[in-house]
C-alpha positions in Angstrom: 0.0 0.0 0.0 1.4 3.3 -1.0 1.0 6.7 0.8 -1.4 7.8 -1.9 -3.7 4.8 -1.1 -4.4 6.3 2.3 -4.9 9.8 0.9 -8.5 11.2 -0.3 -8.5 12.0 -3.9 -8.4 15.7 -3.4 -5.0 15.2 -1.5 -3.4 13.5 -4.5 -3.4 16.7 -6.5 -5.0 17.8 -9.7 -6.9 15.4 -11.9 -5.3 15.6 -15.2 -6.9 17.7 -17.7 -9.6 19.1 -15.5 -9.9 22.9 -15.5 -8.8 24.4 -12.1 -12.2 25.7 -11.0 -13.6 22.2 -11.7 -11.1 20.1 -9.7 -13.4 20.1 -6.6 -16.2 18.4 -8.8 -13.7 15.8 -10.1 -12.3 15.1 -6.7 -15.6 14.5 -5.1 -17.0 12.3 -7.8 -13.8 10.1 -7.9 -13.9 9.9 -4.1 -17.5 8.8 -4.2 -16.6 5.9 -6.5 -13.6 4.8 -4.4 -15.6 4.9 -1.2 -18.6 2.9 -2.9 -16.1 0.4 -4.2 -14.5 0.0 -0.6 -17.7 -0.2 1.3 -19.6 -2.5 -0.9 -16.7 -5.1 -1.4 -18.1 -8.5 -0.5 -21.5 -6.8 0.2 -24.3 -9.5 0.1 -26.6 -8.9 -2.8 -29.6 -9.7 -0.6 -28.8 -6.8 1.7 -28.8 -4.2 -1.2 -32.6 -3.7 -0.7 -32.9 -4.0 3.1 -34.4 -0.9 4.7 -33.5 -0.6 8.4 -35.7 1.9 10.1 -37.3 2.5 6.8 -34.4 4.5 5.3 -33.5 4.1 1.7 -31.6 1.0 0.8 -28.0 0.6 -0.3 -29.0 -0.2 -3.9 -31.1 3.0 -4.2 -28.2 5.1 -3.2 -26.0 3.4 -5.8 -28.5 3.8 -8.5 -29.4 7.3 -7.4 -25.8 8.6 -7.4 -25.3 7.2 -10.9 -28.6 8.9 -12.0 -28.0 12.2 -10.4 -24.5 12.5 -12.1 -26.1 11.6 -15.5 -29.1 13.9 -15.2 -27.3 17.0 -13.8 -24.6 16.6 -16.3 -27.1 16.3 -19.1 -28.5 19.6 -17.9 -25.1 21.2 -17.7 -24.7 20.5 -21.4 -28.0 22.3 -22.0 -29.9 19.2 -22.9 -33.2 17.9 -21.8 -33.5 14.5 -20.2 -34.3 11.6 -22.4 -37.3 9.2 -21.9 -34.7 6.6 -20.7 -33.4 8.9 -18.1 -36.8 9.7 -16.9 -37.6 6.1 -16.7 -34.5 5.2 -14.8 -35.3 8.2 -12.4 -38.7 6.6 -11.5 -37.3 3.0 -11.1 -34.5 4.1 -8.6 -36.7 3.3 -5.6 -37.8 0.0 -6.8 -35.9 -3.0 -5.5 -35.4 -5.6 -8.2 -34.9 -9.3 -7.1 -31.5 -9.7 -5.3 -30.4 -12.4 -7.8 -30.8 -9.9 -10.6 -28.5 -7.2 -9.5 -25.1 -7.6 -7.8 -23.5 -4.8 -5.8 -20.3 -4.8 -7.9 -22.7 -4.3 -11.1 -24.1 -1.1 -9.5 -20.7 0.1 -8.4 -19.4 -0.6 -12.0 -22.4 1.4 -13.5 -21.6 4.3 -11.1 -18.0 4.2 -11.9 -18.6 4.2 -15.7 -21.0 7.3 -15.2 -18.3 9.1 -13.3 -15.8 8.4 -16.0 -18.2 10.0 -18.6 -18.6 12.9 -16.2 -14.8 13.3 -16.0 -14.6 13.5 -19.7 -17.3 16.2 -19.7 -15.4 18.1 -17.1 -12.4 18.0 -19.3 -14.3 19.5 -22.0 -16.1 22.3 -20.0 -14.3 25.6 -20.5 -14.2 27.7 -17.2 -15.6 30.5 -19.2 -18.9 28.8 -19.5 -19.5 28.0 -15.8 -21.8 31.1 -15.3 -23.8 30.3 -18.4 -27.5 29.8 -17.5 -29.3 26.6 -17.6 -32.7 25.2 -16.7 -33.8 22.2 -14.9 -36.7 20.0 -15.7 -40.3 20.9 -16.8 -40.5 23.9 -14.6 -37.3 25.2 -16.2 -35.8 26.1 -12.8 -32.8 28.5 -13.5 -29.3 27.6 -12.5 -25.8 27.6 -14.1 -23.4 25.2 -15.5 -21.3 25.6 -12.3 -24.4 25.0 -10.1 -25.4 21.9 -11.9 -21.8 20.4 -11.8 -21.2 21.4 -8.1 -24.7 20.1 -7.1 -24.0 16.6 -8.8 -20.8 16.4 -6.7 -22.5 17.6 -3.4 -25.6 15.5 -3.8 -23.4 12.3 -4.7 -21.3 12.9 -1.5 -24.5 13.2 0.6 -26.0 9.9 -0.8 -22.7 8.2 -0.3 -22.7 9.1 3.3 -26.1 7.6 3.7 -25.0 4.5 1.7 -22.1 4.0 4.1 -24.3 4.2 7.3 -27.0 1.9 5.8 -24.5 -0.6 4.6 -22.9 -0.8 8.0 -26.3 -1.3 9.7 -27.6 -3.9 7.5 -24.2 -5.8 7.8 -24.3 -5.4 11.5 -28.0 -6.7 11.5 -27.0 -9.8 9.6 -24.2 -10.5 12.0 -26.5 -10.3 14.9 -29.2 -12.4 13.4 
């Protein structure tokens, strides 16, 4: 294990090719992937959909983080959501049978979405960060920067919830 293995992503320096003002977004999203991988390693698939104290299940958080990054980065490009994106949004809270989805599949999907986001960040000129954008049917006004930073912040928030829920359902398994 190297020293950088113990460091958070932001402590390892700039992400290559990312404009300076967007480094925090890249760092946060890459940290989400690393933490999700670490904390779902050997995670039992049947626990993905457990809801202790009626909180959102681990699988939801993995699906939702991926979806949030996809949707908010779509809006940041000035595009509307596709029918598929809207369908995915509505299905995030539905738990499929455990044998259908494995934790590593959900983390891999999240990782791939973050890789796409990193490419988009590399191609986002800092001069466009204050450009206006609109969200959803109500056309809520925001900016490119607002969308990108909210994607990172929202992902971090759900990662925290995922980590706590994963720990609780694993502990419940060992007590049972």
